[in-house]
N, C-alpha and C positions, 0 to 999 in steps of 0.2 A: 474507818469501818463502822462508825456510829453516826447515824443521821437523825434519829429521833431524840437522842439524849445529848443535847448540845449546849445546855445552859446550866453549868454547874454552880453550886453554892447558893441556890435560891429557890423560890417557889414558882411554879409554872402552871398555867391553865393549859393542860395538854389537849383536852377535848370536852366539848359539850355537844351532844348529838340528839336530834329529834327525828324519829322515824314515823312516817305516815304510810299505812299499808292497808290494802284491801285484798285479801287472799282470794284465789279462785275457789269456787264451790261447784258442786254438781248442778245447782240451779243457775248459776251465773259463771260460766267458764272464762271470764275475763277479769283481770285484777290489775293492780298497780302497786308500786312502792317508790317512795321518795325519802332519801336520807339527807338531812341538812346537818352539816358538820361545821363546828366553830372551834377555834383554838389553835395553838401552835402547831399541832400535828397536821393541820390542813395545808400548811405550806409545804410539807414533805411530799404528800401524795397528790398534790394539786395537779389537775389535768391541763395540759397545754391547750389554749384556745378557749378557756373559760375563766375570764378575769385575769387579774395580775397574779404573778407567781408568788408575790409577797402577801397576798390576802390571807387573813386568818379565818376565811370562810371558804367552804367548798361544797358544791352539790355532788356529794359522793356517789349517790345512785339516783336514777330517775328512769324507771322503765315500766313498760306495760307487759303483762303476761296473758297468755291465751292458751286454751287447750282445744286441740282438734280431735274429733272422734275417729282416730286412727288406731286400731288395735286396742291396747290398754290405755290409750291416751297419749298424744304427742304434744308436749308442752313447749311453748315458744316464749322467749323473752327478748324484747326489743327496746333498746335505749342505752343508757349508761349503767354499768354494773361492775361489781368487784370481780377480780380475776378468779379463775378456777384453780390456779396453781397455789401451792404452798400449804404448809401445816399451820400457819398462823394467819391472823386477820388484822385489819387496820385497828380495830377497837381493842385496846390493851386489856380491858376486863375479860374479854372472851378468850384470851390466851392464858396459858399456865404461868407464864412469867411476865413481869412488868416490862422489861426491855425486849425488843424484837431481836430475832436471830439475825446473824450475818447474811444468810441467804434471803430472808424476807426483805432485808434492806437493799441488797445489792444484786440478787440473782434473778428476780422475777418482777413482773409488772404489778401495779396496784389495782388499776381499773381499766375498763375498755368501753368503747362505744360501738355498738353493732347489734348482732342478732345471734341468739342461741336456740337450739332445738334439743330437747331432752326426751328420751324414750325409756320407760321402765323395763327392766329385765326380770321382773318378778322378784322372788326371794334372792336371786343372784346379785342384783344391784341395779345399775342404770348406766346409760351412755349419753354423752352430750357432744354436740358438734356445733361450731359457730364460725361466723365471719365477722371480723372486727377491723376498725381503722388502724389499730396498733396498740402500743404501750402508752398508757397514761396520756392520751390525746383525744380531744373531742373532734376537731376537724382534721382530716387526714393531711399529712405533710408530703405525700408522694402519690403516685398513680396506682399503687398496688395495695392490696388488702392482706391482712394476716389471718391465718387459719388457727383455730383453737379447739381443743377437744379434751374430754374427760371420760374415763372408764372407771366406775366404782364397783368393786366386787366385795361380797360378803361370803367367802367360802365357809366360814365358821361363824357361829353366833358371837364369838368373842373376838373375831378378827375382821377388820375392814381394810381393804386395799384400794388405793386411789392412784390412778396413773393419768397424768396430765401433760399436755404439750401445747406449744405455740410456735409458729414459724411464719416469717414474712419480713419484708424490708421495713425498717423502722426509722431510718434517717431521712432528714429533709432533702427532697429533690433526688433521692436515690431509690429507684424502684427495682433494683437488681440484686443488691447484696442483702441476703437474709440474716436475721437474728433468730436463732432457734433455741428453745429450752425444753428439756425433758425433765419432768418432776414426778417423784413417787413419794407417797405417804402411806405408812402402815400404822394402824392403831390396834393394840392388843390388850385385852383385859385378861391377865393370867389368873390361874386358880389360886390367887392370893387376895383375900378380901381387902377392899379399899385401895388397891394398887392398879394403875393404868400406865401402859408404856406406849411410846410413839417414836417413830423414826421418819426422817425426811431426807431424801437425796435429790440433788439437782445436777444436771449437766447442761452447760450452755455453750453455744458457738455462734460467732458472728463473722461474716466475711469482710475483708478489706478494712480492718481497723488496726491501730497500733498505739500502745501506751495510753489507752483511755481517750484517744482523740478520734473523732469522726472527721476525716479529712474532706476537704472540698472536692467537688467533681473534677476540678482541674488537676489535682495532684493525687487522686485516689488510686490510679493504676499502679500496680506493683506493691501495694500494701498487703501485709499478711493477714491471715485470719486470727481471731482471738478465741480462746477457750477458757472456761471457768467451771468449777464444780465445788460441791459442798455436801457435808453430811451433818445432821443434827440428831442426837438421841435424847429423848425426854423420858422423865418418870415423874408421876404424881401420886402422892400417898395421902389419903384422908385420915388424919390421926383422930379426928372426932367430927361431929356435925358442924363445928365452928372453926376448925383449924386444919389446914392442909399445907403440905410441903411439896414443892415442885423443883426438879433439877433439870438442867440442860447442859449437855456437852456437845460442842460443835467445832467444825473445821471448815474453812473456806479457802480454796486455792484459786487465786486470781492469776492464772498462769502468765497472762500478758498484760496485767494491770489495766485491763480494759473496763472493768466494772468499778474498781475502787478509785482509780486515778490517783493513787497515793504517791507521796513524795517522801524521801528519806534524807533528813538533814538538808532540805531545800533542793535536792537533786530531782530532776524530772525524768531521769533515765531508768528509774526503778522498774523491774519486771519480775515475774514469777513470785508473787507475794503470797505467803501462807499466813493465815491468822487462825488461832485457836481461842476458844472461849469456854469458860465454865461459869454457870449461873445457878444460884440457889435462891429461891423465893419462898417466903413464908406468908401465908394468907390467913387472915382472921375475919370471921363474920361477926361484926359488931352488933348489927341489928338486922332486921328482916331484909332490908334493901341496901345496907351499908357494909362495904368491905374495906379492909385496910391491908396493905402489903408492905413488907420490908424485904429488900433484895440486896444481895452481894454478887458482884460480877467481876471476873478477872479475864482480861484479854491479853494474849501473848502473840506477837508477830515475829517472823524470822528476820525482820528489818526494823530499825528504829523509826517508826512512822507515826507514833502518837506524839502530838505536839502539846507540851505542858509548859505554860509560861513561855520561856524563850528557848527551851531545850527539847530535843527529840528523845523518845524512849521506845523500847521494844515491848513494853507492857503498859497496861492501864487497869487500875482498880477503881470500881464504882460502887457506892452505896446509895440506894434510892429508896424513898418511901412514897407510897401512893394511897390516896383516899378516893373511894369510888361510891357514887350513889347511882343505882340503876333501878329502873322501873319498867 
């Protein structure tokens, strides 16, 4: 269930990122952005069709933006960009916790290549619709496209709701069996000073898969559909200008073991896997642009799926420290 934190007992260069961006303005309604990403994390979210999968470099984003004079302005984004789904992002410093959630790792895509159109809804929020090649892929691997969308609403000044979805065939040579995910994120600032709450729910479905295997076209007939879902609850409290605590409680249900592809004591027949996790992260602001984090995380599964040395266990405890320089 963990894909980003896989090198225990040592130091790791997770990420070094350089962003070049020219935002759109009223005078020039065309802009661009390029995200150059280096480090071990690049191997995790690497897009198929852009270099070797083992490269420690990835062109995370490269897109052009443009605004059409339609109503209050219709914004377009064309190229490679990060997904609309999820409560967390690829860059760990932008998340409340050091480690990524189970859903971010296993339930949703990281990036897309295609086109998006966004229209503002005034104080109510915004709506986005797009067509993309698929999940984490630059050159399409079948003859169909995936549809992606977002509706962000701010019914209250203290409450933001985001509803996201993607659907389309994602397997090589298969243009018929769709993979679909509905994703909802709620962020609330309650009337308690320095406290912010967030919740994220996902539900996913994919046709004609079994046990984490995408069968070949010759044997695909008769395979069942797979479903997965998850829920994560977050809380962040700023104890001072320099010190903050963030907690996350989550549950991920891989009903057909299609997302985790986990094994239990070496068996490949495992299905209906549930994993729970609790994470507590303490963050300190050491200097103006320097942050330090210390995190404890406990994962608990209903099957012994965590391999430690030569034995399998149904739980995993992790302590991690992170040093961040941002500018």
